[in-house]
N, C-alpha and C positions, 0 to 999 in steps of 0.2 A: 657761369657754372662748370667746372670742371667733373670728371666722376674718376676716382682713382682705382686702376683694376687693381687687382694685387692676384697673386698664385692661388688657387682654391685647394682646398683637401681634396687629394686624388685618391688616398689608402690611407690606411690605420699606420701602415710601417714605414709610408714614403714621405721624407722630411723634404725632398729639395728636388727641384725639376731644372731642366737644361732648355734653354729658348733652342729648338730647332730650327723651326723658319717662321719667319714675320710673311704674314699671307697679305699683308699690307703695308704698304710706305708710311715715312713720316710724313704727317701734313695729309693723309687722305680720307677722305669723308668715309664713313662707316656707318653700318645700318644697324638697328637694332638684333641682337641675337647672329650676326653676323659674323663669320670665324674667320681671326684676325691673325691665329697665331697656329701654332702648334708645338706641345711642350713634349720632353720627354724627362723619364722617370728610368728608374731600375729595371722596370717592369713592365711599362708598357708606354705608348705614345697617346696623348691628349690632344684635343681641339680645344681653343679657346675661345669663346664665342665674346660677343662685345654685349655688355650689360644694356648699352643706353647708344644712342644715334649721337655722332656729332664729329668732330676731325681729331682724327688720331697722334698723340704723341709720344712715341716711344721712349722709355726709359732705358729699360734693360735690353742690348744688342744680343744678336744671334751666337749663341755659343757660350753667353755667361749660364753659369750657375745661381740658379736664384732659391731661397728658402720659399717654403709656405707660409703664406699670409704676406709677402712681400709685396711692394708695389711693382708691377711691370709694366705699365702703361698709364695715361690719361686720356680721357675722352672728353674735349672741350663741347660738352652740349648746348652753350650759348651760340658756339660759332654756328652749330648747327641750321640754326633758324636763319642767320646772317647771312651763309653764303649759299643760302638754296639757289637764288637768283646767277649770282656771279658762276657758279658752278655747274651752270647748264652746259658750256661749251667743253668742258674736260670732261662731262659726263657724255656728251655724244660721241667726244673722240673714242670713248669705252664702251658706245653701244653695244657693239659685236658681243662684250662681256657679259654686259647686263640681261643681253637678251637671250644668254644660253639657257634659262628655263622656259624662256616663253614657249618654244615650239614643242617641248615635252607636256608642256601645260594643257598646250591647245590640244594637242595628237593622243596624250596618253591622261595617267592619272594626274587629279588637279588636288594639291597641297590645300589641308583645310587650317592648317597654322598651328594644329596641335600636334604637341609630341609627345611622345609614350615612352617613358622610361621604365625599362625592363631589370629587373634584379634578379637577384639569387633567390630562388624558393626556398623555404624549409621542406628538405628531402628527407628527413629524420630525425627521429630525437636526440640521438647522439650524433648526429654530423653537426659541425660547427665551419666548415670551410670547404671549397670546392675549387676544383681545375678548369679551366677550359683546355677541353681536350680538341677539340676539331671546331671551325667554323665550316658550316656546311654552305652559308652564303658569303658573300664578299660585301666588303665597303661600296655603298651605293646602289647595292641590287632593289630589286622592286621585291615585297615580302607578301605574301598573304596571310590572313588570319588564319594560326593554328599550323601555320607549316613550320614543321622543324628546319629552326636555322643553325643549333648549333648542337655539340654534345659536350655534356658538361660530367668530369669525374671527381668521385667523392673517393675517399678512403675504403668505402664498399662496394660501391655499383658504380656504372656508368648510366647517365641518364639524359633523355632528351629534350630539348629546350625548346618549345614550342612559340611562334611569335604571337604577342599578344594584341596585335593591332596592324591592319593594311599599311602598307607605307615604304618608303626608303629608308634601308637599313644604316645607321652611324654604328660601328661598332665603338665602346670605348675600353673593353679589356681583352686584348689581345691573348692570342692560344700561348699556354704555359702559364697567364697568369691567374696565383691563385686570390679569391676572394671568398670575403664570409659573407654568411647567411645576410639578406639584405643589400649586399655591395652591389652597385652599378655595374651589370653588365653591357649594355648598348644601350640604342635609342633610336625611333622608328618616329619618322616624318611622317604624321597619319595622312595619308592621301586617299580620295576618293576615284573610282574608276578602275580600268585595267588598262597596264603599259600597252601598247601595238607589238605587231611582229619584231620591228627594228626598235632596237631600243633608242634611249636620248644619247648615251655617252659617245655613241661614234659620231653623231651629229653635233656635238659639244666640242671634239678634239680637233676638228678640223678649220672653224674658225678661229680656235686659240692657237693653232701653227701659224697661221696667216696675221694674226693681231699683234702688233710688237709690242702692245703693252699691256698683254692678257697674264693670267695667273701664272700659266705653264710655263710662258718665255722668262718668267721671271723666278719660277721654281727648280726649271729644268737644268739638269746637271749639278744642283748644289746639294753637297750630303748635309745628313745629318750631323751632328755632333757627334755620336757614335759612331755612323759611318765614315764622317771625316777622319777618325781617328785610326781607325782600321786601315784606309787607304792610304794614310802616311806614312802607317807603320811598313807596310808595304813595298811602298814607293810605287803605288797605281796611282794615276791621275784622273782625275776625276771625268777629265773629257772620253776615257776610256771603258766607262760605265755607264751603262742604259737605266734610268730609274724607272722604278716602278711605283712611288708615292704620289703623292697630290701633286699635280699641274708638274710630274715628271722628276719630281726631288729623288736625289739617292738616300733611300731607306739602309738602314743596318744589315739588312737580308742580301741588298743587292751588293754592298761592299763584300759580306762573306760567301757571296758566288761569284762575284769577278776574283777573289782572293783565289776560291778553288779552280776557278778557269786557268789563272796564269800560273799557276803548280802543276795543270795538268800540259798546260803548253810548254812549260820549262822541263818536266818529266820526258815529253816527248821528243826534245832535242835530244840529237846523237849525245854521246857523254862517250868519254875514254874507256870508263870500267865500270860495267855494271852496278847498279843504285838501288837499294830499295827506296819506299815512301817511310816517312817519320812524323806520322799526323797525330794529332790529337783532336777526341771529338767531347766538346762538354756537353752534356745535356743536363738539364731539369728534371727531377726524381719526379714521376707522377705520385699522385695522394695515394694511391693504393699501395704503390712498393713503398714511400715513406712510412706508411703505416704499420706493412708488413716489418718491415727495417725496425719499428720502435716497437713493436710488441714481442718480436723474437729476442730483441734485447731485455725485455722484462721480463718475460718467461725464465731465461736464464741467470739474472739478476735473484727473481721472487721467489721460484720453485726449488723445492729439493727431487730434481729432477735426475732417474735413473733410466737407465734399459736394460730388458732382458731378452735374450734371443730362445730361439729353438727353429728345428728343421720340420718340415711336413713333407711326407711323400705324397704327392700329387695324384698319382696312378689311380687311384679310386675313382678321385674328381674328373680325371680326365678321360678314363674308361665310362663313367655314367655320361658323361658330353658328351661324348663321340659317339654314342648309342643313342643319345636321344634328341641331338640339337636338333636335327631336320624336321621330326615330329615336332618338337618344341616352337620353331621358328613357324611351321605353316600353322600351329593352332594360335599362338599369341602374337603372332606377327612380329616379332622381337627375338634377336639372337639370346641365346643359353651363353652367356660367359661368366668367367669366374667371380665376379662382384658379389652376383646374387648368392654363392654359397658361403664366399666370407661374410656377408651381410649376416647371413643367416645364423651362421657360428657364432659370432659376436653377439648379438642378442640373445644366444641361447646361454652363453656364458655370464653377459651382462646383469642376468635373472638371477643368475647362482650366486656371485661375486659383487652386490651391488655397489662397495665402495668404487670400483673403477667405473661406475657409472654417477659419481656424485660429484660433487664441486667442495670448494672450502669458500665463505662468507663469513669473512671477520672471524667471531671465535665459532662460527656453527657449519657444521656439514650438512649440506644440502642433498639427499636424495633423491632419485626419480623411479618412479614407477612405469615407467615408458621409456623406449629406446628411439631417441633423433639422431640418428647416424649421419654425420658430417662427413663427405665426399672429397679429398683434396682434387681439385682440378685445375690444370697448365694452363694460364690462356694466355693471348699475345700481352695482353695487360698486366699481369702477375698471376700469383696463385689468388685463386677461390676458392670458397670452402661450402658449397650448397648443402643443405641437409635436405634427408630423407625423413618424413615425419611418421612416428609410430611404424617403424620399419620392424617390431615383433609381430604385429597384425597383418604383416603383407605375407603374398605369395612369393613365389622364387619371380615369377612372371612379373608382377606386377613392381615388384622392385627393380628387375632389367629396365622395364619400360622407363622409369623415375627416375636410374639412373642415366638414361640415354638422355631425357629433357633436359635433365638438370647440367649434365654436360655440353649441349648444344646451345644450351642458352647463355653459360658462362661462354664458350668459345665467341659468341657473339655478341656479348657483353651487355645482355638482357636482363641477366640476374637483379631481382628487386632485392630491398634489405631483411624483408619477412624472408626469404629463400635463403637467406646466408646465415642467420642467426637463431641461436638458440638450440644450438645443439649440445647432446649430452657426452658423444663420442664421436672420434673422428677413425677415419681407414684411408690411407696415402697408399697409392701404389707407384712407387718408383722403378719397378720393374718392366713397365710399359719404356722407361728410358735405358734397360740394361744396368739398372742396379743390382749388385748381387749383394749387399751388406751396409746397411745406414741405420743411423739412431735418429726417428721423426723427432720433432721437436713439439711439446705441446700446444694446443690451439687454446688458449684460456675463454675462458677459465675453467674448462675442462681439465680433466686429472689423467685422461691417457690417450694414448693414440698407436694405433696399429699400423706396423710398417708392413707390406707387401715388397715382394724382389722379385727379380728372373727366376724362372725355371731352369734350371740346368740339368743335364745327366750325370750322375754321380754315382760312383761306386759304395754301396751299403753292404752291410751284413743283416740277412733277413735267417733265422731260423739254422744260423751257424752257415751258412753260403754269404758268398761274396756275389751280387746281383747289381745290376744297371737300374737306378730309377729316377724318374724328373722329382727333383728335389727343390724346395724354396726353403730360404730362410725368411723368420717371421723377426719382429724385433717388436716388444712392448716398452715404449717409452711412458713413465707413469709419475706421480708425483709424490713423493715418499714419505712426504705430509699426513695423507690420508689414507695411502695404498700401502698396506706392507707388501714386503718382499716375497711374503708365501704367499698372498694374496694375486700376487701379478703373477708369479711364476704358473701357481694352480690357473687361474683365468686363460695363460697362455699354453699349457698342457689340455685344456677344456678346448680349447679353440681347434688344435692340433688333432686331438681323440675323434671331433665330428669331422674335420675335412678327412683323415686316413679311414673314416667309415661313414660316408655322406647317408647311408640310411638310418642312423640314425636323428638329422635333420628332419626327415620324413616324419620318423616314428614319434620324435619328442622324446628321446631317451638319451 
């Protein structure tokens, strides 16, 4: 009986794959679940296990592109039993190859035969897909139960992925791959026991180098289809590239690195005239960045956004801050910054102008009697907007502590979904980067956002005299569908009054 092996479904958007490498030859004896080939899609590389034991008959050759569901090879299961005895001699020739797992099995973890499939967990109601950000463990590494093996990135936050079993890691989705909720991330070959101080991988490579018929000698120096294209385009021989893939196979990354190395060597050579490098780098946008881009376009297209401006004399706040910052730090163990002043002033103004603290839901306007202030924080992964809950009830010290806590968690990529959802009004501070004036964009579904800018010494007229004062420009972007121009201007004037007379924040007048 012959078992037809077809190209499996490896992702919703993947319709075809390329035969990267056959790890077994035509006519070889294969065991059930033994990896016989590597398949490449436009997103990742996958291993193809044998569904049954028998004799391999290859239908599609390396480099061919095959649609999902088409036959890639056949396995003669009847020949498996017939050739058990005759195959003794060839097996003995490859005894070194088959004995590779034996040292690890006797000296380290013992395989149980169980394979644990790890899938993308549900990380939030509104999250439908995630991106594999970073693998903290490599292919073939031994992982312990609950050990963090990868970082997974959604459009809102980054999550740690713990191992669901103990054993050997088999990576399915590579870094940068976007998977839906429930998609297969990796497999763990469950094992009992703990690894020895020296891993089995170095001992495995030694005999494979001496074995003329081993997997490494077969795949070594052989480029994948994607790697082969890159090398041929740049005129680089595979002999000049050291492969890091399975059995020494040259991967796409190896080809790219080799390309870069060649360019560096060429640029290092003396040239008759100086010339700069003209390089282009293409990187897939992260889930957070793609979501930010989509939301910003939606805001511009679906809201009647306007921006009004005003200026604030920051001298009263700066004088008060310089007078009490040391005592404040000593008492509350947190620095006294400008954000607490602005947050308190915003809360006072929101309670006086509730439309600025509302949002549109269909044909309804939803108002809030509380102030959940979103603070925009720039991180290496993109802009995140954590929320200070019930800021109107917090003291200056409590606000400063919460701002510090959220900012640190944002920069470390540890903000939770709950910490970034549900804000009613946003504050963004472009002044920390030197911005003098800008028009901040709304953070949906909110109806307004306040933009802070840098403080600059400027001449102003006070009581008929020109004096130099520290001035900050403020910008309020608002949705004109729910906030009238009068309300927006009055709201910004109210903030200006609070900041230029900070005693009013303390007295509540």
